[in-house]
Every structure is written in structure tokens, then in C-alpha cells.
C-alpha positions as CSV (number, residue, x, y, z in Angstrom):
1,M,8.4,-8.2,-18.1
2,Q,11.0,-7.8,-14.5
3,I,7.8,-5.1,-13.4
4,V,5.8,-8.5,-12.6
5,I,8.5,-9.0,-9.6
6,A,7.4,-5.1,-8.1
7,L,4.3,-6.6,-8.8
8,V,4.5,-9.0,-6.7
9,F,6.5,-8.0,-4.0
10,G,4.6,-4.5,-3.2
11,A,1.4,-7.1,-3.1
12,A,3.2,-9.3,-0.9
13,V,4.2,-6.3,1.1
14,G,0.6,-4.9,1.6
15,G,-1.0,-8.5,2.6
16,L,1.7,-9.5,5.2
17,L,1.1,-5.2,7.0
18,H,-2.2,-6.0,6.4
19,F,-2.7,-8.9,8.8
20,L,0.3,-6.7,11.1
21,Q,-1.2,-3.4,11.3
22,T,-3.9,-2.8,13.6
23,G,-7.5,-2.3,12.4
24,R,-8.1,-5.0,10.4
25,A,-11.7,-4.8,10.6
26,L,-12.2,-1.2,10.0
27,R,-10.7,-2.2,6.1
28,G,-10.9,-4.7,3.3
29,V,-8.5,-7.4,3.1
30,A,-8.1,-6.5,-0.1
31,L,-6.2,-2.9,0.2
32,A,-3.6,-3.9,1.1
33,P,-2.0,-5.9,-1.4
34,I,-3.6,-3.8,-4.7
35,L,-2.1,-1.0,-3.0
36,G,1.0,-2.7,-2.8
37,A,1.5,-3.6,-6.0
38,F,0.2,-0.5,-6.9
39,T,2.7,1.4,-5.4
40,G,5.1,-1.4,-7.0
41,G,4.2,-0.6,-9.9
42,I,3.9,2.8,-10.3
43,V,7.6,3.1,-9.0
44,W,8.7,0.7,-11.6
45,L,7.1,2.4,-14.6
46,A,8.4,6.0,-13.0
47,L,11.7,4.9,-13.1
48,T,12.1,3.1,-16.6
49,W,10.4,6.2,-18.1
50,V,13.2,8.2,-16.8
51,G,15.5,6.2,-18.8
52,Q,16.6,3.0,-15.6
53,T,17.0,-0.1,-16.5
54,T,17.1,-3.1,-15.5
55,L,20.7,-3.2,-14.9
56,D,20.6,-0.4,-12.4
57,P,20.0,-0.9,-8.6
58,W,17.9,2.1,-8.2
59,L,15.2,0.8,-9.8
60,W,15.2,-2.7,-8.0
61,L,16.1,-0.9,-4.4
62,V,12.9,2.1,-5.0
63,S,10.7,-0.1,-6.6
64,L,11.1,-2.9,-3.8
65,A,11.2,-0.6,-1.1
66,A,8.6,2.7,-1.8
67,P,5.6,-0.1,-0.4
68,L,7.6,-1.2,2.6
69,V,7.2,3.0,3.3
70,V,4.5,4.0,1.2
71,V,1.9,1.0,2.5
72,P,2.2,1.2,6.4
73,L,1.6,4.9,6.3
74,A,-1.5,4.8,3.9
75,L,-2.9,1.8,6.3
76,V,-2.6,4.3,9.3
77,A,-3.9,6.9,8.0
78,L,-6.9,4.8,6.1
79,T,-7.3,3.1,9.5
80,R,-7.8,6.7,11.6
81,A,-10.0,8.2,8.5
82,R,-12.5,5.4,8.6
83,A,-12.8,5.2,12.5
84,A,-13.5,9.0,13.3
85,H,-15.5,8.5,10.1
86,D,-17.5,5.5,11.9
87,D,-17.9,7.6,15.4
88,R,-19.5,10.9,13.7
89,E,-21.6,8.4,12.0
90,R,-22.5,7.0,15.0
91,V,-23.3,10.0,16.9
92,R,-25.3,11.4,14.0
93,L,-27.2,8.4,13.9
94,G,-28.2,8.5,17.6
95,I,-26.4,5.1,18.3
96,A,-23.5,5.9,19.9
């Protein structure tokens, strides 16, 4: 049941980062919170599968830190990819 903490924290981090990072108009408003929740949940799941319990501090530290690392990097990469794609499409359509 404690996995919900990792999911909620990841979603909150994603929501906050969506508004703090540039390029909001190039990505959906739900992308960052979903990515954060997914990252926190997957890390929690993987660590419990390898034997970590809720009494181990590494489970908490890694599953709460993973969205803080993964989400900003993913948002930067996705924003750049979307901007590059939009530029290519403008040139292709002749509206550049």
C-alpha cells in the first residue's frame, strides 16, 4: 500500500516540473505527472521485487528520487524532439 506514496510523489513532482520547465505548449499537461507517477511506481516495484522492504531506507530514497532525476531529463528531450518535428513539418508543408 505504501507504493501509493511513490505514485503520488512522482505525480506531484511531474506536475510541478511541467509548470517550471519551458516548452509547456509543446507537450500535454498530463504527460509529466503520468511520467513521474510511472517512474516512482516502477522503481518501487523493481526494488520490492529484488527484496527491499518498506523498512529499508533505500527503497524510499531511490523511489522518491527517481522522478526528480528522470522527469526533467525526459521533459527536455521530449520538448526538443517535438520542436524539431514541428520545424520539419513546417518546412515540409511550406509554411516556414
